[in-house]
LOMARRO-78326 format. One record per residue (C-alpha): residue number from 1; residue in one letter; x, y, z. Coordinates in steps of 0.05 Angstrom, whole numbers, plus 32768, in hexadecimal, padded with zeros to 4 digits. Layout:
R     i   aa   east   north     up
R   NUM    A      X       Y      Z
...
% end
This chain:
R     i   aa   east   north     up
R     1    X   8122    8110   8038
R     2    X   8152    8106   7FFF
R     3    X   819A    8120   8006
R     4    X   81B0    815C   7FDC
R     5    X   81DB    812E   7FB6
R     6    X   81A2    80FD   7FA5
R     7    X   8180    810C   7F60
R     8    X   8137    8117   7F68
R     9    X   8106    80FC   7F35
R    10    X   80D3    8130   7F1E
R    11    X   808A    8119   7F25
R    12    X   805D    8148   7EFF
R    13    X   8017    8142   7F1A
R    14    X   7FE4    8143   7EE6
R    15    X   7FA0    813F   7F10
R    16    X   7F75    8106   7EFA
R    17    X   7FAC    80E4   7ED6
R    18    X   7FE3    80CE   7F08
R    19    X   7FF3    8085   7EFB
R    20    X   8009    804E   7F2B
R    21    X   8053    8050   7F18
R    22    X   8056    8099   7F2B
R    23    X   8033    808C   7F6E
R    24    X   8066    8054   7F7A
R    25    X   809F    8087   7F6F
R    26    X   807F    80B8   7FA1
R    27    X   807A    807F   7FD3
R    28    X   80C2    806C   7FC9
R    29    X   80D9    80B3   7FD1
R    30    X   8115    80DD   7FAE
R    31    X   80E1    8103   7F87
R    32    X   80CC    814A   7F7A
R    33    X   8083    815E   7F6C
R    34    X   806D    8191   7F3B
R    35    X   8023    81A1   7F2A
R    36    X   8013    81A0   7EE0
R    37    X   8009    81E7   7ECC
R    38    X   7FC6    81D7   7EA7
R    39    X   7FA9    81C5   7EE9
R    40    X   7FAD    820C   7F06
R    41    X   7F75    8229   7EE0
R    42    X   7F42    81FC   7EFC
R    43    X   7F5B    8206   7F43
R    44    X   7F58    8256   7F3A
R    45    X   7F12    8250   7F1E
R    46    X   7EF5    8227   7F56
R    47    X   7F14    8257   7F88
R    48    X   7EF7    828F   7F66
R    49    X   7EB2    8270   7F6A
R    50    X   7EB8    8268   7FB5
R    51    X   7ECA    82AF   7FBA
R    52    X   7E8F    82C9   7F92
R    53    X   7E62    829E   7FBE
R    54    X   7E7E    82BE   8000
R    55    X   7E79    8303   7FE0
R    56    X   7E2D    82F7   7FCD
R    57    X   7E1A    82E1   8015
R    58    X   7DFB    82A1   7FF9
R    59    X   7DFC    826A   802A
R    60    X   7E20    822B   8011
R    61    X   7E35    81EF   803A
R    62    X   7E7D    81EB   8048
R    63    X   7E8D    8233   8035
R    64    X   7E65    825E   8066
R    65    X   7E44    8228   8094
R    66    X   7E56    81F9   80C9
R    67    X   7E67    81B2   80BB
R    68    X   7E45    816F   80C4
R    69    X   7E08    8171   80F1
R    70    X   7E19    81BC   80F7
R    71    X   7E0D    81C9   80AC
R    72    X   7DD0    81F4   80B9
R    73    X   7DF9    8227   80E1
R    74    X   7E0C    8264   80B7
R    75    X   7E4E    8284   80C4
R    76    X   7E58    82CE   80BA
R    77    X   7E8F    82E3   8086
R    78    X   7EBC    8303   80BC
R    79    X   7EC1    82BE   80E0
R    80    X   7ECF    8291   80A4
R    81    X   7F1A    8290   80B0
R    82    X   7F0D    827E   80F9
R    83    X   7EE0    8247   80DF
R    84    X   7F12    8228   80B6
R    85    X   7F4A    822B   80EA
R    86    X   7F1A    820E   811F
R    87    X   7F08    81D7   80EF
R    88    X   7F50    81C2   80E9
R    89    X   7F5E    81C4   8133
R    90    X   7F20    81A3   814A
R    91    X   7F29    8167   8119
R    92    X   7F73    815C   812D
R    93    X   7F64    8122   815A
R    94    X   7F8D    80EA   813D
R    95    X   7FAF    80BA   816B
R    96    X   7FE8    8085   8165
R    97    X   8029    807F   813F
R    98    X   8038    80B2   810A
R    99    X   802C    8098   80C2
R   100    X   806E    8086   809F
R   101    X   808F    80BB   8072
R   102    X   8083    8090   8034
R   103    X   8039    8091   8044
R   104    X   8036    80DC   8055
R   105    X   8058    80E9   8014
R   106    X   801C    80C7   7FEE
R   107    X   7FEB    80EC   801A
R   108    X   8007    812E   800A
R   109    X   800E    811F   7FBD
R   110    X   7FC6    8104   7FBB
R   111    X   7FAB    813D   7FE1
R   112    X   7FCC    816C   7FAD
R   113    X   7FAC    8142   7F75
R   114    X   7F69    8148   7F94
R   115    X   7F69    818F   7FA1
R   116    X   7F86    819C   7F5D
R   117    X   7F4A    817F   7F38
R   118    X   7F2A    81C4   7F3D
R   119    X   7EED    81B0   7F66
R   120    X   7F07    81C3   7FAC
R   121    X   7F05    8210   7FAC
R   122    X   7F49    8216   7FCC
R   123    X   7F7E    8248   7FBB
R   124    X   7FB6    8232   7F8F
R   125    X   7FE8    824D   7FC3
R   126    X   7FD1    8217   7FF3
R   127    X   7FDD    81E0   7FC2
R   128    X   8021    81FD   7FAF
R   129    X   8033    81FF   7FF9
R   130    X   8027    81B6   7FFF
R   131    X   8053    81A8   7FC2
R   132    X   808C    81D4   7FE0
R   133    X   8085    81B3   8023
R   134    X   8089    816D   8001
R   135    X   80C6    8181   7FD6
R   136    X   80EB    819E   8014
R   137    X   80DE    815C   8038
R   138    X   80B1    817B   806E
R   139    X   807A    8148   807E
R   140    X   8042    8150   80AF
R   141    X   8040    8121   80EC
R   142    X   7FFD    80FC   80E0
R   143    X   7FE7    80CA   8115
R   144    X   7FD0    808A   80F8
R   145    X   7F91    807F   811E
R   146    X   7F4F    80A8   811F
R   147    X   7F2B    80A0   80DD
R   148    X   7EED    807B   80CB
R   149    X   7EF6    808A   8080
R   150    X   7EB9    80B7   8079
R   151    X   7EB0    80F2   8079
R   152    X   7EF4    80E8   805C
R   153    X   7F34    80E0   8085
R   154    X   7F21    8119   80B1
R   155    X   7F51    8112   80EE
R   156    X   7F8D    80FF   80C8
R   157    X   7F85    8132   8092
R   158    X   7F79    8166   80C9
R   159    X   7FBE    8156   80E4
R   160    X   7FD7    8162   809A
R   161    X   7FB4    81A3   8099
R   162    X   7FD1    81B9   80DE
R   163    X   8013    81C1   80BD
R   164    X   7FF8    81F6   808C
R   165    X   7FDE    8222   80C5
R   166    X   801D    821C   80EF
R   167    X   8003    81EB   8121
R   168    X   8019    81A1   8133
R   169    X   8057    8185   8122
R   170    X   807F    816E   80E5
R   171    X   80BE    8148   80D2
R   172    X   80F3    8168   80A9
R   173    X   8135    814A   8097
R   174    X   8121    8110   80C4
R   175    X   8118    813D   8101
R   176    X   80D7    814B   8124
R   177    X   80C8    8196   812D
R   178    X   8091    81C6   8133
R   179    X   8067    81D8   80F7
R   180    X   807D    8220   80F9
R   181    X   80C7    8209   80F6
R   182    X   80B5    81D9   80BE
R   183    X   8091    820F   8096
R   184    X   80CF    8238   809E
R   185    X   80FD    8203   8083
R   186    X   80D4    8203   8044
R   187    X   80D1    8250   8041
R   188    X   8088    8254   8054
R   189    X   805F    8277   808A
R   190    X   801D    825D   80A6
R   191    X   7FDF    8267   807E
R   192    X   7F9D    8288   8094
R   193    X   7F6D    8256   8070
R   194    X   7F37    8276   8047
R   195    X   7EEC    825F   803A
R   196    X   7EE7    8214   8030
R   197    X   7F33    820A   8032
R   198    X   7F35    81E6   8074
R   199    X   7EFB    81B8   805F
R   200    X   7F1C    81AB   801C
R   201    X   7F5A    8195   8041
R   202    X   7F37    8169   8073
R   203    X   7F06    8147   8046
R   204    X   7F1F    810F   8019
R   205    X   7F39    80C9   8015
R   206    X   7F84    80D9   8010
R   207    X   7F9B    80B5   8050
R   208    X   7F73    8074   8047
R   209    X   7F88    8075   7FFB
R   210    X   7FD2    8080   800C
R   211    X   7FCF    8049   8040
R   212    X   7FAE    801A   800E
R   213    X   7FDF    802C   7FD9
R   214    X   8019    801E   8008
R   215    X   7FF8    7FD9   8018
R   216    X   7FF3    7FCB   7FCD
R   217    X   803A    7FDB   7FBF
R   218    X   8052    7FB0   7FFC
R   219    X   8021    7F76   7FE5
R   220    X   803F    7F78   7F9F
R   221    X   8082    7F6A   7FC0
R   222    X   806A    7F30   7FEC
R   223    X   8044    7F14   7FAD
R   224    X   8086    7F15   7F85
R   225    X   80AD    7EF4   7FC0
R   226    X   8074    7EC0   7FC6
R   227    X   807A    7EAD   7F7F
R   228    X   80C8    7EA6   7F83
R   229    X   80BF    7E7E   7FC6
R   230    X   808D    7E52   7FA5
R   231    X   80BB    7E40   7F6D
R   232    X   80F4    7E32   7F9C
R   233    X   80C7    7E04   7FC4
R   234    X   80B1    7DE2   7F82
R   235    X   80FD    7DD4   7F74
R   236    X   810B    7DBF   7FBB
R   237    X   80D7    7D8A   7FBC
R   238    X   80E4    7D78   7F71
R   239    X   809E    7D8A   7F62
R   240    X   807B    7D83   7F1C
R   241    X   807B    7DBE   7EED
R   242    X   8043    7D9D   7EC4
R   243    X   800F    7DC4   7EEA
R   244    X   802D    7E03   7ECB
R   245    X   801C    7DEC   7E84
R   246    X   7FFA    7E29   7E63
R   247    X   7FC3    7DFD   7E46
R   248    X   7FA6    7DF3   7E8B
R   249    X   7FA1    7E3C   7E99
R   250    X   7F8A    7E52   7E56
R   251    X   7F4F    7E21   7E5C
R   252    X   7F38    7E45   7E9C
R   253    X   7F45    7E8B   7E84
R   254    X   7F57    7EB0   7EC5
R   255    X   7F8B    7EE3   7EB2
R   256    X   7FB2    7EE5   7EF3
R   257    X   7FB7    7E9A   7EF4
R   258    X   7FCF    7E9B   7EAC
R   259    X   8002    7ECF   7EBC
R   260    X   801C    7EAC   7EFB
R   261    X   8025    7E67   7ED7
R   262    X   804B    7E89   7E9D
R   263    X   8078    7EAF   7ECE
R   264    X   8087    7E71   7EF5
R   265    X   8095    7E4B   7EB5
R   266    X   80C6    7E81   7EA2
R   267    X   80ED    7E87   7EE3
R   268    X   80F3    7E36   7EE7
R   269    X   810B    7E33   7E9F
R   270    X   814F    7E0F   7E9B
R   271    X   814F    7DED   7EDF
R   272    X   8178    7DB0   7EE4
R   273    X   814C    7D9C   7F1F
R   274    X   8110    7D9C   7EF7
R   275    X   8131    7D71   7EC0
R   276    X   814D    7D41   7EF5
R   277    X   810B    7D24   7F06
R   278    X   80E6    7D2A   7EC6
R   279    X   80D6    7CE2   7EC3
R   280    X   80CC    7CD5   7F10
R   281    X   8081    7CC2   7F05
R   282    X   8068    7CF5   7F38
R   283    X   8022    7D05   7F27
R   284    X   8008    7D3C   7F58
R   285    X   8026    7D6B   7F89
R   286    X   7FFD    7D88   7FC5
R   287    X   7FD5    7DC5   7FB3
R   288    X   8003    7DF8   7FD4
R   289    X   8034    7DE4   7F98
R   290    X   8005    7DCD   7F62
R   291    X   7FD2    7E07   7F67
R   292    X   8003    7E40   7F70
R   293    X   7FEC    7E60   7F2B
R   294    X   7FA1    7E5B   7F44
R   295    X   7FAC    7E77   7F88
R   296    X   7FE1    7EAD   7F77
R   297    X   7FC0    7EBC   7F38
R   298    X   7F7E    7ECC   7F5D
R   299    X   7FA7    7EF6   7F8D
R   300    X   7FC8    7F1F   7F50
R   301    X   7F82    7F2B   7F33
R   302    X   7F6E    7F4B   7F77
R   303    X   7FAB    7F75   7F76
R   304    X   7F9C    7F8F   7F32
R   305    X   7F58    7FA0   7F43
R   306    X   7F6A    7FC5   7F82
R   307    X   7FA1    7FE8   7F5C
R   308    X   7F6E    8002   7F27
R   309    X   7F3F    801C   7F60
R   310    X   7F76    803C   7F87
R   311    X   7F95    8061   7F4B
R   312    X   7F50    807F   7F3B
R   313    X   7F47    8093   7F85
R   314    X   7F8D    80B1   7F88
R   315    X   7F78    80E0   7F52
R   316    X   7F32    80EF   7F6D
R   317    X   7F10    812F   7F84
R   318    X   7EF6    8114   7FC6
R   319    X   7EE8    814F   7FF2
R   320    X   7EA3    816E   7FFF
R   321    X   7E81    8196   7FE5
R   322    X   7E9B    819A   7F9F
R   323    X   7EA0    81D9   7F76
R   324    X   7E8C    81DA   7F2E
R   325    X   7EA4    821D   7F17
R   326    X   7E89    8218   7ECE
R   327    X   7E43    822A   7EE9
R   328    X   7E55    823D   7F32
R   329    X   7E33    8200   7F52
R   330    X   7E4B    81E7   7F94
R   331    X   7E2F    81A3   7FA0
R   332    X   7E33    8179   7FE2
R   333    X   7E3B    812E   7FD6
R   334    X   7E62    80F3   7FF2
R   335    X   7EA5    80EB   7FCB
R   336    X   7EC8    80E8   800F
R   337    X   7EA7    80A4   8021
R   338    X   7EE2    8075   8014
R   339    X   7EBB    8036   8009
R   340    X   7EE2    8029   7FC6
R   341    X   7F24    802E   7FEF
R   342    X   7F08    8000   8026
R   343    X   7EF6    7FCA   7FF2
R   344    X   7F38    7FD0   7FCF
R   345    X   7F5C    7FC9   8013
R   346    X   7F36    7F8E   8025
R   347    X   7F45    7F68   7FE6
R   348    X   7F8F    7F78   7FED
R   349    X   7F8A    7F5B   8033
R   350    X   7F6B    7F19   8017
R   351    X   7FA3    7F16   7FE5
R   352    X   7FD8    7F1F   8017
R   353    X   7FBC    7EEF   8048
R   354    X   7FB7    7EB8   8012
R   355    X   7FFE    7EC5   7FFB
R   356    X   8016    7EB9   8042
R   357    X   7FE5    7E7E   804B
R   358    X   7FFB    7E55   8010
R   359    X   8045    7E65   801E
R   360    X   803F    7E4B   8066
R   361    X   8021    7E0B   804A
R   362    X   805C    7E01   801B
R   363    X   8089    7E0C   8055
R   364    X   8068    7DD4   807C
R   365    X   806E    7DA9   8040
R   366    X   80B9    7DB2   803C
R   367    X   80C1    7D9D   8084
R   368    X   8096    7D5C   8079
R   369    X   80C8    7D29   8062
R   370    X   8090    7CFB   804E
R   371    X   8077    7D2D   801B
R   372    X   80B7    7D53   8009
R   373    X   80EC    7D1C   8007
R   374    X   8119    7D4B   802D
R   375    X   8137    7D3F   8072
R   376    X   8108    7D4B   80AA
R   377    X   8104    7D94   80BE
R   378    X   8138    7DA0   8086
R   379    X   8174    7D92   80B2
R   380    X   81A5    7D5B   80BA
R   381    X   81AD    7D36   80FE
R   382    X   8162    7D42   810D
R   383    X   8150    7D3B   8156
R   384    X   818F    7D5E   816E
R   385    X   817D    7D94   813E
R   386    X   8137    7DB1   8134
R   387    X   8147    7DD1   80F2
R   388    X   810B    7DFB   80D6
R   389    X   80D8    7DDE   8107
R   390    X   80CB    7E1E   812B
R   391    X   80D6    7E4B   80F3
R   392    X   8098    7E2B   80D4
R   393    X   8074    7E3C   8116
R   394    X   8085    7E86   810D
R   395    X   8069    7E81   80C7
R   396    X   802B    7E60   80DF
R   397    X   8020    7E93   8115
R   398    X   8025    7ECC   80E6
R   399    X   7FF9    7EAC   80B0
R   400    X   7FC4    7EA1   80E4
R   401    X   7FCB    7EE9   80FD
R   402    X   7FBC    7EFF   80B7
R   403    X   7F7D    7ED7   80B5
R   404    X   7F5F    7F05   80EB
R   405    X   7F7D    7F45   80CE
R   406    X   7F5F    7F33   808B
R   407    X   7F18    7F3B   80A7
R   408    X   7EFA    7F72   807B
R   409    X   7EF7    7FB6   8096
R   410    X   7EC7    7FCD   8063
R   411    X   7E8C    7FA6   8084
R   412    X   7E93    7FCD   80C5
R   413    X   7E73    8015   80D2
R   414    X   7E65    803D   8110
R   415    X   7E3E    807D   8106
R   416    X   7E5C    80BF   8116
R   417    X   7E4D    810A   8119
R   418    X   7E0B    8102   8140
R   419    X   7DF2    80CE   8108
R   420    X   7DFC    8100   80CF
R   421    X   7E34    80D1   80B9
R   422    X   7E0F    8092   80C5
R   423    X   7E35    8065   8099
R   424    X   7E81    8064   8092
R   425    X   7EB5    803B   806D
R   426    X   7EEC    802B   80A1
R   427    X   7F19    802F   8066
R   428    X   7F53    804E   808C
R   429    X   7F5A    8012   80B9
R   430    X   7F4D    7FE1   8082
R   431    X   7F87    8001   805D
R   432    X   7FB4    800A   8098
R   433    X   7FB3    7FC4   80AE
R   434    X   7FD4    7FAE   806E
R   435    X   8017    7FC3   8085
R   436    X   8013    7F92   80BC
R   437    X   7FF8    7F5B   808F
R   438    X   802F    7F67   805A
R   439    X   8065    7F65   8093
R   440    X   804A    7F21   80AA
R   441    X   8046    7F05   8063
R   442    X   808E    7F1B   8055
R   443    X   80A3    7EF3   8090
R   444    X   807E    7EB6   807E
R   445    X   8095    7EB7   8035
R   446    X   80DA    7EC8   8049
R   447    X   80DC    7E8B   8076
R   448    X   80C0    7E5E   803D
R   449    X   80F8    7E75   800F
R   450    X   812D    7E6A   8043
R   451    X   8113    7E25   804C
R   452    X   810C    7E14   8004
R   453    X   8154    7E2F   7FFA
R   454    X   8169    7DF9   802C
R   455    X   8142    7DC3   8007
R   456    X   8163    7DD8   7FC6
R   457    X   81A9    7DD5   7FE5
R   458    X   819C    7D8A   7FF8
R   459    X   8196    7D7F   7FAB
R   460    X   81DA    7D98   7F9B
R   461    X   81FE    7D95   7F6C
R   462    X   81C0    7D9B   7F44
R   463    X   81B1    7DE2   7F2D
R   464    X   816D    7E06   7F29
R   465    X   8161    7E39   7EF2
R   466    X   818B    7E77   7EEB
R   467    X   8155    7EA4   7F07
R   468    X   814A    7E78   7F45
R   469    X   8195    7E6E   7F4F
R   470    X   819A    7EB9   7F51
R   471    X   8168    7EB8   7F89
R   472    X   818D    7E81   7FAC
R   473    X   81CB    7EAD   7FA8
R   474    X   81A6    7EE7   7FC6
R   475    X   818C    7EBC   7FFE
R   476    X   81D0    7E9C   800D
R   477    X   81F0    7EE2   8010
R   478    X   81C7    7EEE   804D
R   479    X   81B3    7EAB   806C
R   480    X   81E1    7E6F   806B
R   481    X   81CF    7E26   8061
R   482    X   81B7    7E0A   80A3
R   483    X   81EB    7DD4   80B8
R   484    X   81D1    7DD2   80FF
R   485    X   81A7    7DFB   812E
R   486    X   81B6    7E42   8136
R   487    X   8197    7E83   814A
R   488    X   8164    7E8A   8110
R   489    X   8141    7ECD   8123
R   490    X   8175    7EF6   80FB
R   491    X   816C    7EC7   80BE
R   492    X   8122    7ED2   80C1
R   493    X   8129    7F1D   80C2
R   494    X   815A    7F1A   8085
R   495    X   8127    7EF0   8060
R   496    X   80F1    7F22   8071
R   497    X   811C    7F58   8050
R   498    X   8127    7F2A   8015
R   499    X   80DB    7F22   800D
R   500    X   80CF    7F6D   8016
R   501    X   80FE    7F85   7FDD
R   502    X   80E9    7FAC   7FA3
R   503    X   8105    7F8A   7F66
R   504    X   80F6    7F43   7F4F
R   505    X   80FE    7F18   7F10
R   506    X   80E7    7F3B   7ED3
R   507    X   80B2    7F05   7EC5
R   508    X   8094    7F14   7F09
R   509    X   8098    7F5E   7F08
R   510    X   8074    7F5E   7EC3
R   511    X   8036    7F41   7EE6
R   512    X   802E    7F78   7F19
R   513    X   7FFC    7FB2   7F13
R   514    X   8034    7FE4   7F1E
R   515    X   8050    7FD1   7EDA
R   516    X   8010    7FD3   7EB4
% end
């Protein structure tokens, strides 16, 4: 939670129209939510539709019936509150570590967006309570494991919903406490859920979507770091900039490739290292250098596609059934099925794995004196000193681990609920594993950048471009030139942090979907 002295940015939620930059702000924190006033009418209308159905005695799934395989069981009006409470309690079966606060913030905000579309039949007071809790920094403790991504993220969203009925645990001001205590911190008391409210809270793709958005935002960072590291490596081996010629990339027409080549040309502009070997006669560099626009451009295109899907899903009405108050229809469908999220997460995983894979190959290239022209393993007095030899092994281990993690989650399915839910998306795992993958790739890219900086320092007094010299300065502020072998684990961690940072050169940031 932000301290009282920290200015909070207002995020006004207009359901259906929240963009990626606002979702990023919510992820980063120090924001206050407010629901657009015009959304309230639709919420009230849908809740009134549910009330009329209950009063009429008409049997409608999700309002006065059991759930899943028990949908044929009618529930009497006097037991509807018990039904909703039992639904939340029985579905709260998550396990594992709690989701990080930045992900929980996205879960709460996207659940508000979904419920506020006016198709969920929930009281506006429940939505307002979620906003109040968010703004008070009271976050539900949501275990990370236990969802198959259809019928929605049932177990994790049940743990979110526990908070509203005064059950389970929350964090407030960084401390774990009972939900009752957390509600009191925000000036609230537990709710008795009305007809359909428990189901509306539990159904939906908000957890898988939030995890995938987290993965997207972290992937953007390692993508940016990968481009900088690649440019540093090109300078370290005195590679050719001719493959960045815009005519090559325009002739193919792939937008990501065109953008990456242009960005690399911009951040290399003015380099004395480039001009120092202009007439060296070097014809071709290895693919890990020469094909950076082609590989990283394809990764960028994947990130853009995933961003578009996830922005739509973050705004979606994805519970079931949906209420259409204009004519009183309540229609049971399948918007809770998170297949779009699973596919988006899978293509982010492919991009993150490839960013690390090509980075590790450049790292290996830097160590090979026959290819790089640099001292073996980037250290003087080799033999006595091993230099960067085993740092590259770490990079290889993590790049290889990402190969296994990149196996698509969307192709898996196990039926649940007595075969009523016979095909599921596995989107929640597909999205959750992105955190580990981005961590791995940030280490790989950080190691490459550290090695490339070492290579560039062997070329002194030649200077690189202003942009890359700024990156060299940032690296050297945390990691010294390797004169002789030393404990390198702290250096690797510092470079992981370098590769995980938010802000990058403007030419690179302009490529990212967050800035579209």
